[in-house]
C-alpha positions in Angstrom: -10.0 11.8 -24.3 -8.7 11.1 -20.8 -8.4 7.3 -21.0 -12.1 6.9 -21.8 -12.9 9.1 -18.7 -11.9 6.3 -16.3 -8.7 7.7 -15.0 -6.1 10.4 -15.4 -2.4 10.8 -14.6 -2.0 13.3 -11.8 1.8 13.1 -11.3 5.0 12.1 -13.0 8.4 13.0 -11.6 11.7 11.3 -12.5 15.1 12.0 -10.8 17.9 12.8 -13.2 19.9 10.0 -11.7 17.4 7.3 -12.8 19.3 4.9 -15.0 17.5 2.2 -16.9 20.6 0.0 -16.9 20.6 0.0 -13.1 17.1 -1.2 -12.6 18.3 -4.4 -11.0 19.3 -2.3 -8.0 15.9 -0.5 -7.9 12.9 -1.4 -5.7 9.4 -1.0 -7.1 6.6 0.0 -4.8 3.1 -0.2 -6.2 0.1 1.2 -4.4 -3.4 0.3 -5.6 -6.9 0.9 -4.3 -10.4 1.7 -5.5 -9.6 5.4 -5.9 -6.3 5.3 -7.7 -2.9 3.8 -8.5 0.6 5.0 -7.9 4.1 3.6 -8.1 7.4 4.6 -6.7 10.9 3.5 -7.6 13.7 3.8 -5.0 17.4 2.9 -5.1 18.0 -0.1 -2.8 21.6 1.1 -2.2 20.8 4.6 -0.7 16.9 4.7 -0.5 16.8 7.6 -2.9 13.4 8.1 -4.5 14.0 8.1 -8.3 10.6 8.0 -9.9 6.9 8.5 -8.9 3.8 8.3 -11.0 0.2 8.7 -9.8 -3.1 8.0 -11.5 -6.5 9.0 -10.2 -9.7 7.1 -10.9 -12.7 9.3 -11.6 -14.9 7.1 -9.3 -14.5 4.3 -6.8 -13.9 1.3 -8.9 -14.6 -2.4 -8.4 -11.8 -4.9 -8.7 -12.5 -5.9 -12.3 -12.6 -2.2 -13.3 -9.3 -1.5 -11.4 -7.6 -4.4 -13.2 -8.8 -3.1 -16.6 -7.2 0.3 -15.7 -4.0 -1.5 -14.7 -3.8 -3.2 -18.1 -4.0 0.2 -19.8 -1.5 1.8 -17.5 1.0 -1.1 -17.9 0.6 -1.1 -21.7 1.7 2.5 -21.9 4.3 2.5 -19.1 8.0 2.5 -20.0 9.1 0.8 -16.8 6.3 -1.1 -15.1 6.5 -4.3 -17.2 10.2 -4.8 -16.4 10.8 -7.9 -14.4 14.3 -7.4 -13.2 13.7 -5.1 -10.2 15.7 -5.6 -7.0 12.3 -6.1 -5.3 8.6 -5.8 -6.1 6.3 -4.6 -3.4 2.5 -4.2 -3.7 0.9 -1.9 -1.1 -2.8 -2.6 -0.7 -5.4 0.0 0.3 -9.1 -0.2 1.1 -8.6 -3.7 2.6 -9.4 -5.0 6.1 -6.6 -5.3 8.6 -5.9 -5.8 12.2 -2.8 -5.5 14.5 -2.2 -8.4 16.9 0.5 -8.2 19.6 3.3 -10.5 18.7 3.3 -12.4 22.0 -0.4 -13.3 21.5 -0.2 -14.1 17.8 -1.1 -17.6 16.6 -0.3 -18.2 12.9 -3.1 -20.8 12.7 -5.6 -18.2 13.8 -4.8 -15.4 11.3 -8.0 -15.8 9.4 -10.0 -15.7 12.6 -8.3 -12.5 13.7 -9.3 -10.8 10.4 -12.9 -12.0 10.6 -13.4 -9.5 13.5 -13.1 -6.7 10.9 -14.4 -8.5 7.8 -16.8 -11.4 8.0 -16.6 -12.4 4.4 -13.1 -13.6 3.5 -13.9 -16.0 0.6 -12.5 -13.6 -2.0 -9.4 -12.6 0.0 -6.0 -14.1 0.6 -5.0 -13.5 4.2 -1.4 -12.1 4.5 0.6 -11.6 7.7 3.6 -9.2 8.1 5.5 -8.4 11.3 5.6 -4.8 12.4 8.9 -3.9 14.0 7.3 -1.1 16.0 5.0 -1.8 17.6 5.9 -5.4 18.2 2.9 -6.7 16.4 1.7 -8.7 13.5 -0.2 -6.9 10.7 -2.9 -9.3 9.5 -4.7 -8.1 6.3 -6.6 -9.3 3.3 -5.6 -9.0 -0.4 -8.2 -9.7 -3.1 -7.5 -13.0 -4.9 -7.8 -11.3 -8.2 -5.0 -8.8 -7.3 -2.7 -11.6 -6.2 -3.3 -13.5 -9.4 -2.9 -10.4 -11.6 0.4 -9.3 -10.1 1.7 -12.8 -10.1 1.1 -12.9 -13.9 2.5 -9.5 -14.4 5.8 -10.5 -12.7 6.2 -14.3 -13.3 8.7 -16.2 -11.2 9.1 -13.3 -8.8 8.5 -13.1 -5.1 6.0 -10.3 -4.7 5.9 -8.6 -1.2 2.3 -7.6 -0.3 2.1 -4.9 2.3 -0.8 -3.1 4.0 -0.8 0.7 3.8 -1.0 0.9 7.6 2.3 -1.0 7.9 4.1 1.5 5.6 2.4 4.4 7.4 3.5 3.1 10.9 7.1 2.4 9.8 7.5 5.8 8.2 6.4 7.6 11.3 8.6 5.4 13.5 11.6 6.1 11.3 10.8 9.9 11.4 10.9 9.8 15.2 13.8 7.5 15.6 15.9 8.4 18.6 13.2 10.6 20.2 12.1 9.8 23.7 8.5 10.0 25.0 7.0 11.6 21.9 3.2 12.1 21.8 1.8 12.6 18.3 -1.2 12.3 16.1 -0.7 11.6 12.4 -3.4 11.8 9.7 -2.9 10.5 6.2 -5.6 11.5 3.7 -6.7 9.8 0.5 -9.6 10.9 -1.7 -12.1 8.5 -0.1 -10.6 7.7 3.3 -8.1 8.7 5.9 -5.8 6.9 8.4 -5.3 8.1 11.9 -2.4 7.0 14.1 -1.9 8.1 17.7 1.3 7.7 19.7 1.6 8.2 23.4 5.0 7.9 25.1 6.5 6.4 22.0 3.8 3.7 21.9 1.1 3.3 19.2 -2.3 3.5 20.9 -4.6 3.9 18.0 -4.5 3.0 14.3 -7.6 3.0 12.2 -9.1 3.8 8.8 -12.1 6.0 8.3 -14.0 6.2 5.0 -15.9 9.3 3.7 -17.8 10.2 0.6 -18.1 14.0 0.8 -16.2 16.9 2.3 -19.0 17.1 4.9 -18.4 13.5 5.9 -14.7 14.2 6.3 -15.2 17.3 8.5 -17.7 15.4 10.7 
């Protein structure tokens, strides 16, 4: 059976240079959402990607169902339970976010900013990260149950929570580093949603997430 028909492993690739005795130099990046789970291990010294595993959920799961899957995945993983990573980073998907220009950002108003995109915040912990390019603050919500679960999975560690849009933006900016006046549209596609980013004259002018349920929805 495929994990009681809840999820399946889609991908597992390990670099030949991966060394379990060097894990204190490795950075762990975990990406979790209602449609799946993946994790990537990189070497903090040269940014080389050493390991990637991806798991697909057979349906869009609720938080409690996702956590049940994480328990099973962690119980069978050779590496995830280790607590001596150089850094631990959790990238959240399917969560509300907004970008606020740095010069207008007021830390005391972070929750208010997020309410423009998500009225109900009682089950969310509001997080704020600074985007280097554009010069803005990424304000987003993380479900309280996720925060608690990962805190228990990695006790006494500082866990960096990131929004998927932040990683998306930084990756594109790094790809275009040194270019002048680039005009580009980037689309990142997941099984139940996609992210669109538009750059004009090196400046981010649009960043949004659009959900879909069928192929017809996506094309429309």
